[in-house]
C-alpha positions as a Markdown table, in Angstrom:
| # | Residue | x | y | z |
|---|---|---|---|---|
| 1 | Met | -143.3 | -1.9 | -68.0 |
| 2 | Phe | -141.1 | -1.6 | -70.8 |
| 3 | Lys | -140.1 | 1.7 | -69.9 |
| 4 | Val | -139.7 | 1.2 | -66.2 |
| 5 | Lys | -136.9 | -1.6 | -67.1 |
| 6 | Asn | -135.1 | 0.5 | -69.3 |
| 7 | Ile | -135.1 | 3.7 | -66.6 |
| 8 | Leu | -133.9 | 0.9 | -63.9 |
| 9 | Leu | -131.1 | 0.0 | -66.4 |
| 10 | Ala | -130.1 | 3.5 | -67.0 |
| 11 | Leu | -129.6 | 4.0 | -63.3 |
| 12 | Met | -127.7 | 1.3 | -62.6 |
| 13 | Ile | -125.4 | 2.4 | -65.4 |
| 14 | Ile | -125.1 | 5.6 | -64.4 |
| 15 | Phe | -124.7 | 4.1 | -61.0 |
| 16 | Ala | -121.8 | 2.0 | -62.3 |
| 17 | Leu | -120.1 | 4.7 | -64.0 |
| 18 | Ala | -120.2 | 6.9 | -60.7 |
| 19 | Val | -118.4 | 4.2 | -58.9 |
| 20 | Ile | -115.6 | 4.1 | -61.1 |
| 21 | Leu | -115.4 | 8.0 | -61.7 |
| 22 | Gly | -115.1 | 8.0 | -58.0 |
| 23 | Cys | -111.8 | 5.8 | -57.5 |
| 24 | Glu | -110.4 | 7.3 | -60.1 |
| 25 | Glu | -110.8 | 10.8 | -58.3 |
| 26 | Gly | -109.4 | 9.1 | -55.4 |
| 27 | Glu | -112.4 | 8.6 | -53.0 |
| 28 | Asp | -111.4 | 5.2 | -52.1 |
| 29 | Tyr | -107.7 | 5.3 | -52.0 |
| 30 | Asp | -106.3 | 5.1 | -48.4 |
| 31 | Leu | -102.6 | 7.3 | -48.4 |
| 32 | Gly | -101.7 | 4.8 | -45.5 |
| 33 | Thr | -102.0 | 1.6 | -48.0 |
| 34 | Asp | -101.7 | 3.4 | -51.4 |
| 35 | Glu | -98.6 | 1.0 | -52.3 |
| 36 | Glu | -97.8 | 3.1 | -55.2 |
| 37 | Phe | -97.6 | 6.4 | -53.4 |
| 38 | Gln | -95.7 | 4.5 | -50.6 |
| 39 | Gln | -93.5 | 3.6 | -53.0 |
| 40 | Ala | -93.0 | 7.0 | -54.4 |
| 41 | Ala | -92.8 | 8.4 | -51.3 |
| 42 | Glu | -90.1 | 6.2 | -50.3 |
| 43 | Thr | -88.1 | 7.0 | -53.2 |
| 44 | Leu | -87.9 | 10.5 | -52.5 |
| 45 | Ile | -87.3 | 10.3 | -49.0 |
| 46 | Glu | -84.2 | 8.3 | -49.3 |
| 47 | Asp | -83.3 | 11.5 | -51.6 |
| 48 | Val | -83.8 | 13.7 | -49.2 |
| 49 | Leu | -81.7 | 11.8 | -46.5 |
| 50 | Glu | -78.9 | 11.5 | -48.8 |
| 51 | Gly | -78.6 | 15.4 | -49.7 |
| 52 | Glu | -80.1 | 15.1 | -53.2 |
| 53 | Leu | -83.4 | 16.8 | -52.5 |
| 54 | Asn | -85.3 | 18.8 | -49.3 |
| 55 | Glu | -88.5 | 18.1 | -47.9 |
| 56 | Gln | -90.1 | 20.7 | -49.7 |
| 57 | Glu | -88.8 | 19.4 | -53.3 |
| 58 | Ala | -90.1 | 15.8 | -52.2 |
| 59 | Val | -93.7 | 16.8 | -50.9 |
| 60 | Asp | -94.1 | 19.0 | -54.5 |
| 61 | Gln | -93.3 | 16.3 | -56.5 |
| 62 | Leu | -95.5 | 13.9 | -54.8 |
| 63 | Asn | -98.2 | 16.7 | -55.3 |
| 64 | Glu | -97.8 | 16.7 | -58.6 |
| 65 | Asp | -97.8 | 12.9 | -59.0 |
| 66 | Phe | -100.9 | 12.4 | -56.3 |
| 67 | Ser | -103.4 | 15.2 | -56.2 |
| 68 | Asp | -105.9 | 13.6 | -57.8 |
| 69 | Arg | -106.0 | 11.3 | -54.3 |
| 70 | Tyr | -104.7 | 13.3 | -51.6 |
| 71 | Ser | -104.4 | 16.7 | -50.4 |
| 72 | Glu | -100.9 | 18.8 | -50.2 |
| 73 | Glu | -101.3 | 18.8 | -46.6 |
| 74 | Glu | -102.3 | 14.8 | -46.2 |
| 75 | Ile | -98.8 | 14.2 | -48.7 |
| 76 | Arg | -97.0 | 17.0 | -46.5 |
| 77 | Glu | -97.4 | 15.5 | -43.2 |
| 78 | Asn | -97.0 | 11.8 | -44.2 |
| 79 | Val | -93.6 | 12.7 | -45.7 |
| 80 | Ser | -92.7 | 14.8 | -42.5 |
| 81 | Asn | -93.4 | 12.0 | -40.5 |
| 82 | Arg | -92.0 | 9.3 | -42.6 |
| 83 | Leu | -88.9 | 11.5 | -42.6 |
| 84 | Asn | -88.4 | 12.2 | -38.9 |
| 85 | Glu | -88.8 | 8.6 | -38.5 |
| 86 | Lys | -85.8 | 7.5 | -40.5 |
| 87 | Glu | -83.8 | 10.3 | -39.5 |
| 88 | Glu | -84.4 | 9.6 | -35.8 |
| 89 | Gln | -83.0 | 6.1 | -36.9 |
| 90 | Leu | -80.0 | 7.0 | -38.8 |
| 91 | Leu | -78.9 | 10.1 | -36.4 |
| 92 | Gly | -79.3 | 7.6 | -33.9 |
| 93 | Lys | -76.8 | 5.2 | -35.1 |
| 94 | Ile | -74.6 | 8.4 | -36.2 |
| 95 | Asp | -75.0 | 9.5 | -32.3 |
| 96 | Ala | -73.8 | 5.5 | -31.3 |
| 97 | Ile | -70.6 | 5.6 | -34.3 |
| 98 | Glu | -69.4 | 8.8 | -32.8 |
| 99 | Glu | -69.4 | 7.4 | -29.2 |
| 100 | Arg | -67.6 | 4.7 | -29.9 |
| 101 | Asn | -65.0 | 6.8 | -32.2 |
| 102 | Ile | -64.7 | 9.7 | -28.9 |
| 103 | Glu | -63.7 | 6.4 | -26.7 |
| 104 | Leu | -61.6 | 4.8 | -29.0 |
| 105 | Glu | -59.8 | 8.3 | -29.5 |
| 106 | Asn | -59.6 | 9.3 | -25.7 |
| 107 | Lys | -57.7 | 5.4 | -25.2 |
| 108 | Ala | -55.1 | 6.3 | -27.8 |
| 109 | Val | -54.3 | 9.4 | -26.3 |
| 110 | Glu | -54.1 | 7.2 | -23.1 |
| 111 | Tyr | -52.0 | 5.2 | -24.5 |
| 112 | Val | -49.6 | 7.5 | -26.4 |
| 113 | Glu | -49.3 | 9.4 | -22.7 |
| 114 | Glu | -48.3 | 6.0 | -21.4 |
| 115 | Leu | -45.4 | 5.7 | -23.9 |
| 116 | Glu | -44.2 | 9.3 | -23.8 |
| 117 | Glu | -43.6 | 7.9 | -19.7 |
| 118 | Leu | -42.0 | 4.4 | -20.9 |
| 119 | Val | -40.0 | 5.0 | -24.4 |
| 120 | Asp | -37.4 | 7.1 | -25.2 |
| 121 | Val | -37.7 | 10.0 | -27.8 |
| 122 | Glu | -36.0 | 8.0 | -30.6 |
| 123 | Gln | -38.7 | 5.2 | -30.0 |
| 124 | Met | -41.5 | 8.1 | -30.2 |
| 125 | Ile | -41.0 | 9.5 | -33.1 |
| 126 | Glu | -40.8 | 6.4 | -34.5 |
| 127 | Leu | -44.2 | 5.3 | -33.4 |
| 128 | Glu | -45.3 | 8.9 | -34.1 |
| 129 | Glu | -44.5 | 8.0 | -38.0 |
| 130 | Asp | -46.4 | 4.7 | -37.5 |
| 131 | Ile | -49.7 | 6.2 | -36.4 |
| 132 | Ser | -48.9 | 9.2 | -38.4 |
| 133 | Asp | -50.4 | 7.7 | -42.3 |
| 134 | Gly | -53.7 | 6.4 | -39.7 |
| 135 | Leu | -54.3 | 10.3 | -38.4 |
| 136 | Asp | -53.9 | 11.7 | -41.7 |
| 137 | Gln | -56.7 | 9.6 | -43.0 |
| 138 | Ile | -58.7 | 10.2 | -40.1 |
| 139 | Asp | -58.2 | 13.8 | -40.9 |
| 140 | Ser | -59.4 | 13.5 | -44.4 |
| 141 | Leu | -62.2 | 11.7 | -43.8 |
| 142 | Tyr | -63.0 | 14.3 | -41.0 |
| 143 | Glu | -63.3 | 17.0 | -44.1 |
| 144 | Glu | -65.5 | 14.7 | -45.8 |
| 145 | Leu | -68.0 | 14.8 | -43.2 |
| 146 | Glu | -67.8 | 18.4 | -43.0 |
| 147 | Ala | -68.8 | 18.4 | -46.7 |
| 148 | Thr | -71.7 | 16.3 | -46.8 |
| 149 | Asp | -75.6 | 16.4 | -46.1 |
| 150 | Asp | -76.0 | 12.9 | -46.8 |
| 151 | Leu | -76.5 | 11.0 | -43.6 |
| 152 | Tyr | -76.0 | 7.6 | -45.3 |
| 153 | Leu | -72.5 | 8.7 | -46.5 |
| 154 | Thr | -72.0 | 9.9 | -42.8 |
| 155 | Ile | -72.5 | 6.5 | -41.0 |
| 156 | Asp | -70.0 | 5.1 | -43.7 |
| 157 | Leu | -67.1 | 8.1 | -43.4 |
| 158 | Leu | -67.6 | 7.8 | -39.4 |
| 159 | Glu | -67.6 | 3.6 | -39.9 |
| 160 | Asp | -64.0 | 3.9 | -41.5 |
| 161 | Ile | -62.8 | 6.3 | -39.3 |
| 162 | Glu | -63.9 | 4.3 | -36.3 |
| 163 | Glu | -62.0 | 1.3 | -38.4 |
| 164 | Ile | -58.9 | 3.4 | -38.5 |
| 165 | Phe | -59.4 | 3.7 | -35.0 |
| 166 | Glu | -59.5 | 0.4 | -33.7 |
| 167 | Glu | -56.5 | -0.2 | -35.9 |
| 168 | Leu | -54.3 | 2.6 | -33.8 |
| 169 | Val | -55.5 | 1.4 | -30.6 |
| 170 | Ser | -54.5 | -1.9 | -31.1 |
| 171 | Leu | -51.1 | -1.1 | -32.7 |
| 172 | Leu | -50.7 | 1.4 | -29.7 |
| 173 | Glu | -51.6 | -1.0 | -26.9 |
| 174 | Asp | -49.0 | -3.8 | -28.5 |
| 175 | Asn | -46.6 | -0.7 | -28.2 |
| 176 | Val | -47.6 | 0.0 | -24.7 |
| 177 | Glu | -47.5 | -4.4 | -23.5 |
| 178 | Ala | -43.9 | -4.2 | -25.1 |
| 179 | Ala | -42.8 | -1.2 | -23.3 |
| 180 | Glu | -44.3 | -2.3 | -20.1 |
| 181 | Glu | -42.4 | -5.8 | -20.3 |
| 182 | Gly | -38.9 | -3.8 | -21.1 |
| 183 | Asp | -39.2 | -1.6 | -18.3 |
| 184 | Leu | -36.3 | -3.7 | -16.1 |
| 185 | Glu | -34.0 | -3.2 | -19.0 |
| 186 | Glu | -34.5 | 0.5 | -19.7 |
| 187 | Asp | -34.3 | 1.1 | -15.5 |
| 188 | Val | -30.8 | -0.7 | -15.8 |
| 189 | Ala | -29.8 | 1.8 | -18.8 |
| 190 | Glu | -30.6 | 4.8 | -16.9 |
| 191 | Glu | -28.5 | 4.1 | -14.4 |
| 192 | Glu | -25.5 | 3.7 | -16.3 |
| 193 | Pro | -23.4 | 7.0 | -16.9 |
| 194 | Val | -23.5 | 9.1 | -20.1 |
| 195 | Glu | -21.3 | 8.1 | -22.6 |
| 196 | Glu | -18.5 | 10.6 | -23.3 |
| 197 | Pro | -18.2 | 12.5 | -26.5 |
| 198 | Gly | -17.2 | 10.8 | -29.5 |
| 199 | Glu | -18.3 | 7.0 | -28.3 |
| 200 | Asp | -22.2 | 8.8 | -28.9 |
| 201 | Pro | -23.2 | 9.9 | -32.3 |
| 202 | Leu | -26.5 | 11.3 | -31.5 |
| 203 | Ala | -24.6 | 13.5 | -29.3 |
| 204 | Asp | -22.3 | 14.6 | -31.6 |
| 205 | Asp | -24.6 | 15.3 | -34.2 |
| 206 | Leu | -27.0 | 17.1 | -31.6 |
| 207 | Asn | -23.9 | 19.2 | -31.0 |
| 208 | Ala | -23.0 | 20.2 | -34.5 |
| 209 | Tyr | -26.6 | 20.4 | -35.3 |
| 210 | Phe | -27.5 | 23.1 | -32.3 |
| 211 | Gln | -24.7 | 25.4 | -34.5 |
| 212 | Gln | -26.5 | 24.9 | -37.4 |
| 213 | Ile | -29.7 | 26.2 | -36.3 |
| 214 | Glu | -28.4 | 28.9 | -34.1 |
| 215 | Pro | -28.7 | 31.3 | -36.7 |
| 216 | Val | -32.1 | 29.8 | -37.7 |
| 217 | Gly | -33.1 | 31.2 | -33.9 |
| 218 | Glu | -33.0 | 34.1 | -34.9 |
| 219 | Gln | -34.8 | 34.5 | -38.0 |
| 220 | Glu | -37.8 | 32.6 | -35.8 |
| 221 | Thr | -37.6 | 35.7 | -33.2 |
| 222 | Gln | -37.3 | 38.1 | -35.9 |
| 223 | Val | -41.0 | 36.6 | -37.8 |
| 224 | Ile | -42.6 | 35.9 | -34.4 |
| 225 | Asn | -41.9 | 39.9 | -33.1 |
| 226 | Ser | -42.9 | 41.1 | -36.7 |
| 227 | Leu | -46.0 | 38.8 | -36.2 |
| 228 | Glu | -47.0 | 40.2 | -32.6 |
| 229 | Gly | -46.9 | 43.9 | -33.9 |
| 230 | Val | -49.8 | 43.6 | -36.2 |
| 231 | Thr | -52.2 | 41.0 | -34.4 |
| 232 | Gly | -53.6 | 40.5 | -31.4 |
| 233 | Glu | -53.7 | 43.6 | -29.2 |
| 234 | Gln | -51.4 | 45.1 | -31.6 |
| 235 | Phe | -53.7 | 44.9 | -34.7 |
| 236 | Glu | -54.0 | 48.3 | -36.5 |
| 237 | Gly | -56.6 | 46.9 | -39.5 |
| 238 | Asp | -55.6 | 44.9 | -42.6 |
| 239 | Asp | -53.7 | 47.2 | -44.5 |
| 240 | Ala | -50.8 | 46.9 | -41.5 |
| 241 | Leu | -51.3 | 43.4 | -41.4 |
| 242 | Tyr | -50.8 | 43.1 | -45.4 |
| 243 | Glu | -48.0 | 45.2 | -45.7 |
| 244 | Glu | -45.8 | 43.2 | -42.4 |
| 245 | Leu | -46.7 | 39.6 | -43.9 |
| 246 | Val | -45.6 | 40.6 | -47.8 |
| 247 | Asn | -42.7 | 42.7 | -46.8 |
| 248 | Asn | -40.7 | 41.1 | -43.8 |
| 249 | Ile | -42.5 | 37.7 | -42.6 |
| 250 | Ile | -43.1 | 35.7 | -45.9 |
| 251 | Pro | -39.7 | 36.9 | -47.3 |
| 252 | Thr | -37.7 | 35.9 | -44.1 |
| 253 | Val | -39.6 | 32.7 | -44.0 |
| 254 | Glu | -39.0 | 32.0 | -48.1 |
| 255 | Asn | -35.4 | 33.1 | -48.5 |
| 256 | Asn | -34.0 | 32.9 | -45.1 |
| 257 | Ile | -35.7 | 30.2 | -42.6 |
| 258 | Leu | -36.7 | 27.1 | -44.8 |
| 259 | Pro | -33.6 | 27.7 | -47.4 |
| 260 | Glu | -31.3 | 27.6 | -44.1 |
| 261 | Leu | -33.1 | 24.6 | -42.9 |
| 262 | Arg | -33.5 | 22.4 | -46.0 |
| 263 | Asn | -29.4 | 22.8 | -46.1 |
| 264 | Ile | -28.8 | 20.8 | -42.9 |
| 265 | Glu | -28.4 | 17.4 | -43.3 |
| 266 | Pro | -28.1 | 15.7 | -39.3 |
| 267 | Glu | -26.0 | 12.4 | -39.6 |
| 268 | Thr | -27.7 | 10.2 | -37.2 |
| 269 | Gln | -31.9 | 8.9 | -38.8 |
| 270 | Glu | -33.2 | 9.8 | -35.2 |
| 271 | Leu | -32.2 | 13.4 | -35.8 |
| 272 | Gln | -32.9 | 13.7 | -39.2 |
| 273 | Asn | -36.7 | 12.5 | -38.6 |
| 274 | Leu | -36.8 | 15.2 | -35.8 |
| 275 | His | -35.4 | 17.5 | -38.2 |
| 276 | Gly | -38.1 | 17.2 | -40.5 |
| 277 | Gln | -40.5 | 18.0 | -38.6 |
| 278 | Phe | -38.9 | 21.4 | -37.7 |
| 279 | Ile | -39.1 | 22.2 | -41.8 |
| 280 | Ser | -42.7 | 20.8 | -41.6 |
| 281 | Gly | -43.6 | 23.2 | -39.0 |
| 282 | Trp | -42.3 | 26.6 | -40.9 |
| 283 | Glu | -44.2 | 25.2 | -44.3 |
| 284 | Thr | -46.9 | 25.1 | -42.2 |
| 285 | Gln | -46.8 | 28.3 | -41.1 |
| 286 | Leu | -45.2 | 29.8 | -44.6 |
| 287 | Glu | -48.7 | 28.3 | -46.4 |
| 288 | Ala | -50.7 | 30.4 | -43.5 |
| 289 | Phe | -48.9 | 33.8 | -44.0 |
| 290 | Asn | -49.8 | 32.9 | -47.6 |
| 291 | Leu | -53.5 | 32.8 | -47.1 |
| 292 | Met | -53.6 | 35.7 | -44.7 |
| 293 | Val | -52.4 | 37.4 | -47.6 |
| 294 | Glu | -54.8 | 35.5 | -50.0 |
| 295 | Ser | -57.8 | 36.6 | -47.5 |
| 296 | Val | -57.3 | 40.1 | -47.3 |
| 297 | Glu | -56.5 | 40.7 | -50.9 |
| 298 | Glu | -60.2 | 39.0 | -51.7 |
| 299 | Gln | -61.4 | 40.1 | -48.1 |
| 300 | Asp | -62.6 | 36.7 | -47.5 |
| 301 | Asp | -63.1 | 35.9 | -43.9 |
| 302 | Gln | -63.5 | 32.3 | -44.2 |
| 303 | Ala | -59.6 | 32.3 | -45.9 |
| 304 | Met | -58.5 | 33.8 | -42.9 |
| 305 | Asp | -60.2 | 31.3 | -40.4 |
| 306 | Gln | -58.6 | 28.8 | -42.4 |
| 307 | Ala | -55.0 | 31.0 | -42.5 |
| 308 | Asn | -55.5 | 30.7 | -38.6 |
| 309 | Gln | -56.3 | 27.2 | -38.3 |
| 310 | Leu | -52.7 | 26.7 | -40.3 |
| 311 | Leu | -51.1 | 28.8 | -38.2 |
| 312 | Asn | -52.2 | 27.0 | -35.0 |
| 313 | Glu | -50.9 | 24.0 | -36.8 |
| 314 | Gly | -47.1 | 24.7 | -37.3 |
| 315 | Ser | -47.5 | 26.5 | -34.1 |
| 316 | Gln | -48.3 | 23.3 | -32.6 |
| 317 | Gln | -45.4 | 21.2 | -35.4 |
| 318 | Leu | -42.8 | 23.4 | -33.9 |
| 319 | Gly | -43.4 | 23.4 | -30.1 |
| 320 | Gln | -43.5 | 19.7 | -30.6 |
| 321 | Phe | -40.3 | 19.6 | -32.4 |
| 322 | Asn | -38.6 | 21.9 | -29.4 |
| 323 | Glu | -40.2 | 19.3 | -26.9 |
| 324 | Gln | -38.3 | 16.4 | -28.4 |
| 325 | Leu | -35.3 | 17.9 | -29.3 |
| 326 | Asn | -34.8 | 19.1 | -25.3 |
| 327 | Gln | -36.0 | 16.0 | -24.6 |
| 328 | Met | -32.7 | 14.4 | -26.9 |
| 329 | Ala | -30.0 | 16.9 | -25.6 |
| 330 | Glu | -30.9 | 15.8 | -22.1 |
| 331 | Gln | -30.9 | 11.8 | -22.8 |
| 332 | His | -27.7 | 12.5 | -24.3 |
| 333 | Gly | -25.9 | 15.1 | -22.3 |
| 334 | Thr | -25.8 | 18.0 | -24.7 |
| 335 | Asp | -26.8 | 21.2 | -24.2 |
| 336 | Met | -28.9 | 23.5 | -26.5 |
| 337 | Glu | -27.4 | 26.4 | -25.5 |
């Protein structure tokens, strides 16, 4: 009888040890309710969403820490499902903010178009100066967006852009309302005869300005013709482009066009502001030409893409300058020829 009791006691001890060892080996763990695993997985998934890890690295880390409880396939499936769910939520929020930003941007464009019909070119130049800081901030934030994979940072940046757009739209809306209230006065002013030369300081300033920039116009034509001769349908290779940029285009802009423009000092504030756009446009063009040279030397396609983008920006600046100068000349009865 004593031997039987000993045998039973031994069996009970063996059974208890088996239960304890079984728990340690993960037989009683449930991945869905395992708080330790869930907490570790949540931390690593946040790292993935913030761009610090990729999904495989998160799975590898969890597998290293919990391989005694779950298979790698179970861990991978859990991480993938939770990551997809989180990403879907964040991407939904990103899409909603981007949609609002597009609506605000379209609204801002509508107000600008309305203002172009309601105010004169001097007022439009002043307004562009008022909103230029906000637009520069938006461009800077979009550059940060392109450089990040962090979804949380993406949301923060988009919300900052949204806030700036809201401020710009509010400013433009106020200006539209103010301009509409002054429509009658503007209509009356338009019916008044154009002031005689000598009575309109801006007209006198424009007449002098056209004479001062005439030599620059000839040099601009030279640069344009030189560039067209080695790009587009006339492109014959990087060497020809490089030689034309280094020997003709860049020296003309750097040593002739920009120095002459910087020496011109209009008398009136309106024309000073507009002339600043003229200089800025050619500074952007020069930056593009120098980047083209660098891209050819380094055989860097990305740098060439950036150069072409800068070239387009500079061309747009110069186009806007010419358009506004024409409008100013018409309003003050002067002739650009």
